[in-house]
C-alpha positions in Angstrom: 50.8 -59.8 0.2 54.1 -61.1 1.9 55.2 -64.5 0.7 57.7 -65.5 3.4 57.7 -68.8 5.2 56.3 -67.2 8.3 53.1 -66.3 6.3 52.9 -69.7 4.6 49.9 -71.8 5.7 48.7 -75.0 4.7 45.0 -76.1 5.1 44.5 -79.8 5.0 40.7 -80.3 4.5 38.6 -82.4 2.5 35.6 -80.1 2.4 36.5 -78.0 -0.5 33.9 -75.2 0.3 35.2 -74.9 3.8 38.8 -74.8 2.7 38.0 -72.1 0.1 36.3 -70.1 2.9 39.3 -70.4 5.0 41.6 -69.6 2.3 39.7 -66.3 1.5 39.5 -65.4 5.1 43.1 -65.9 6.0 44.4 -64.3 2.7 42.9 -61.0 3.9 45.4 -61.2 6.9 48.5 -61.7 4.6 48.6 -65.5 4.8 49.8 -67.3 1.7 47.4 -70.3 1.8 47.6 -73.7 0.1 44.9 -76.3 0.2 45.4 -80.2 0.2 42.6 -82.7 0.3 44.3 -85.9 1.5 47.5 -87.1 3.2 49.5 -87.5 0.0 48.7 -84.1 -1.2 49.3 -82.7 2.4 52.9 -84.2 2.5 53.8 -83.1 -0.7 52.6 -79.4 -0.2 54.4 -79.3 3.2 57.7 -80.3 1.7 57.3 -77.7 -1.2 56.0 -74.7 0.8 57.4 -75.5 4.2 54.4 -73.7 6.0 54.7 -72.1 9.4 51.2 -73.0 10.3 49.1 -76.1 9.2 45.4 -76.5 9.8 44.5 -79.9 9.7 41.1 -81.3 9.7 40.6 -84.5 11.9 38.3 -86.2 9.5 39.8 -86.4 5.8 37.3 -88.6 3.8 38.2 -92.1 4.8 41.5 -91.0 6.7 42.0 -89.8 10.2 43.9 -86.4 10.4 45.4 -87.7 13.7 47.7 -90.1 11.5 49.1 -87.3 9.7 50.3 -85.3 12.9 53.5 -87.4 13.3 54.7 -87.2 9.7 53.9 -83.5 9.6 55.6 -82.9 12.9 58.9 -84.9 11.6 58.8 -82.9 8.3 58.0 -79.6 10.0 59.4 -79.4 13.5 59.1 -75.8 14.1 55.6 -75.4 12.5 52.5 -75.0 14.5 49.9 -77.7 13.8 46.2 -76.8 14.6 43.8 -79.7 14.4 40.3 -78.7 13.3 37.2 -80.9 14.2 33.5 -80.9 14.0 33.6 -83.9 16.3 35.3 -82.5 19.3 36.0 -84.7 22.4 38.3 -84.8 25.3 39.9 -88.1 24.1 40.7 -86.9 20.7 42.0 -83.6 22.0 44.4 -85.5 24.4 45.5 -87.8 21.5 46.0 -84.9 19.2 48.3 -83.0 21.8 50.2 -86.2 22.7 50.9 -86.9 18.9 52.2 -83.3 18.4 49.5 -81.0 17.5 49.9 -77.5 19.0 46.1 -76.7 19.4 42.6 -78.3 18.9 39.9 -76.3 17.7 36.3 -77.2 17.3 34.2 -76.3 14.3 32.5 -74.2 13.4 35.0 -71.6 14.2 34.9 -67.8 13.4 37.7 -65.9 11.8 38.6 -64.2 15.2 39.0 -67.4 17.2 41.2 -68.9 14.3 43.3 -65.9 14.1 43.8 -65.8 17.9 44.7 -69.4 17.9 47.4 -68.8 15.0 48.8 -65.9 16.8 48.9 -67.7 20.1 50.6 -70.5 18.6 53.3 -68.2 16.9 53.7 -66.2 20.1 54.3 -69.6 22.0 56.8 -70.4 19.4 58.8 -67.2 19.9 58.7 -67.4 23.6 59.7 -71.1 23.7 62.9 -70.1 21.6 63.8 -67.8 24.3 63.3 -70.3 27.1 66.6 -72.1 28.3 67.0 -75.2 26.2 68.1 -77.1 29.4 64.5 -77.5 30.6 63.2 -81.0 30.5 60.4 -81.6 28.0 58.6 -83.7 30.7 58.6 -80.6 32.9 56.6 -78.6 30.5 54.1 -81.4 29.0 50.7 -80.9 30.1 48.9 -83.6 32.0 45.6 -85.1 30.7 43.6 -83.2 33.2 45.3 -79.9 32.1 44.6 -80.7 28.4 41.0 -81.7 29.3 40.6 -78.4 31.2 42.0 -76.3 28.3 39.6 -78.1 25.8 36.6 -77.6 28.0 37.6 -73.8 28.5 37.9 -73.4 24.7 34.6 -75.1 23.9 33.0 -73.1 26.7 34.3 -70.0 25.3 33.2 -70.8 21.8 29.6 -71.4 23.3 30.0 -68.0 25.1 29.8 -69.4 28.4 26.7 -71.5 27.9 27.3 -74.6 30.0 24.3 -76.6 28.6 25.5 -76.0 24.9 29.2 -76.9 26.0 28.0 -80.1 27.6 26.1 -81.1 24.4 28.9 -80.3 22.3 31.3 -82.4 24.4 28.8 -85.2 24.8 28.8 -85.0 28.5 26.1 -84.5 31.1 25.7 -81.0 32.2 26.4 -81.7 35.9 29.4 -83.8 35.0 30.7 -80.7 33.1 29.9 -78.4 36.1 32.0 -80.7 38.3 34.9 -80.5 36.0 34.6 -76.8 35.8 35.1 -76.7 39.7 38.2 -78.7 39.6 40.8 -76.5 37.8 44.0 -78.5 37.7 47.3 -77.1 38.8 50.0 -76.0 36.2 
């Protein structure tokens, strides 16, 4: 197993069984995983191992994972932060992205989806380093509608195109979801 910074991955999750499952799954793909159960442990581990990827649970016992995004982003400006939640909603997806998360994933999630999100984040990072640094950040920031669209698409993909299941998971009426799907925002 490689132990370089690029393969360091921090899992911030209060559900120890789920964290252990993630660690076993990701270790098979040469990620050096470390686990933290609360914000104090998370920040200490982040300083120590300087992970390239952070998997952050949105609900940590009595804490919100959203409150950890900014401190982690300040400590790890080039790392990718992926927020995991069992309580997916458009509002929290928008908040997470605005706070600095790179992606927002609904639980439960399979290994293939997780690895795809990690690789996409790493690829996005590599591509952004090649982009001209004179581009204004506001020009590449996604609008609320774009973030909402991407989140809906992710949940729809997770539900294998089942609109009814997606609407239930998003706590949205099925017809409202269908209308939103018809109005793809411009990028």
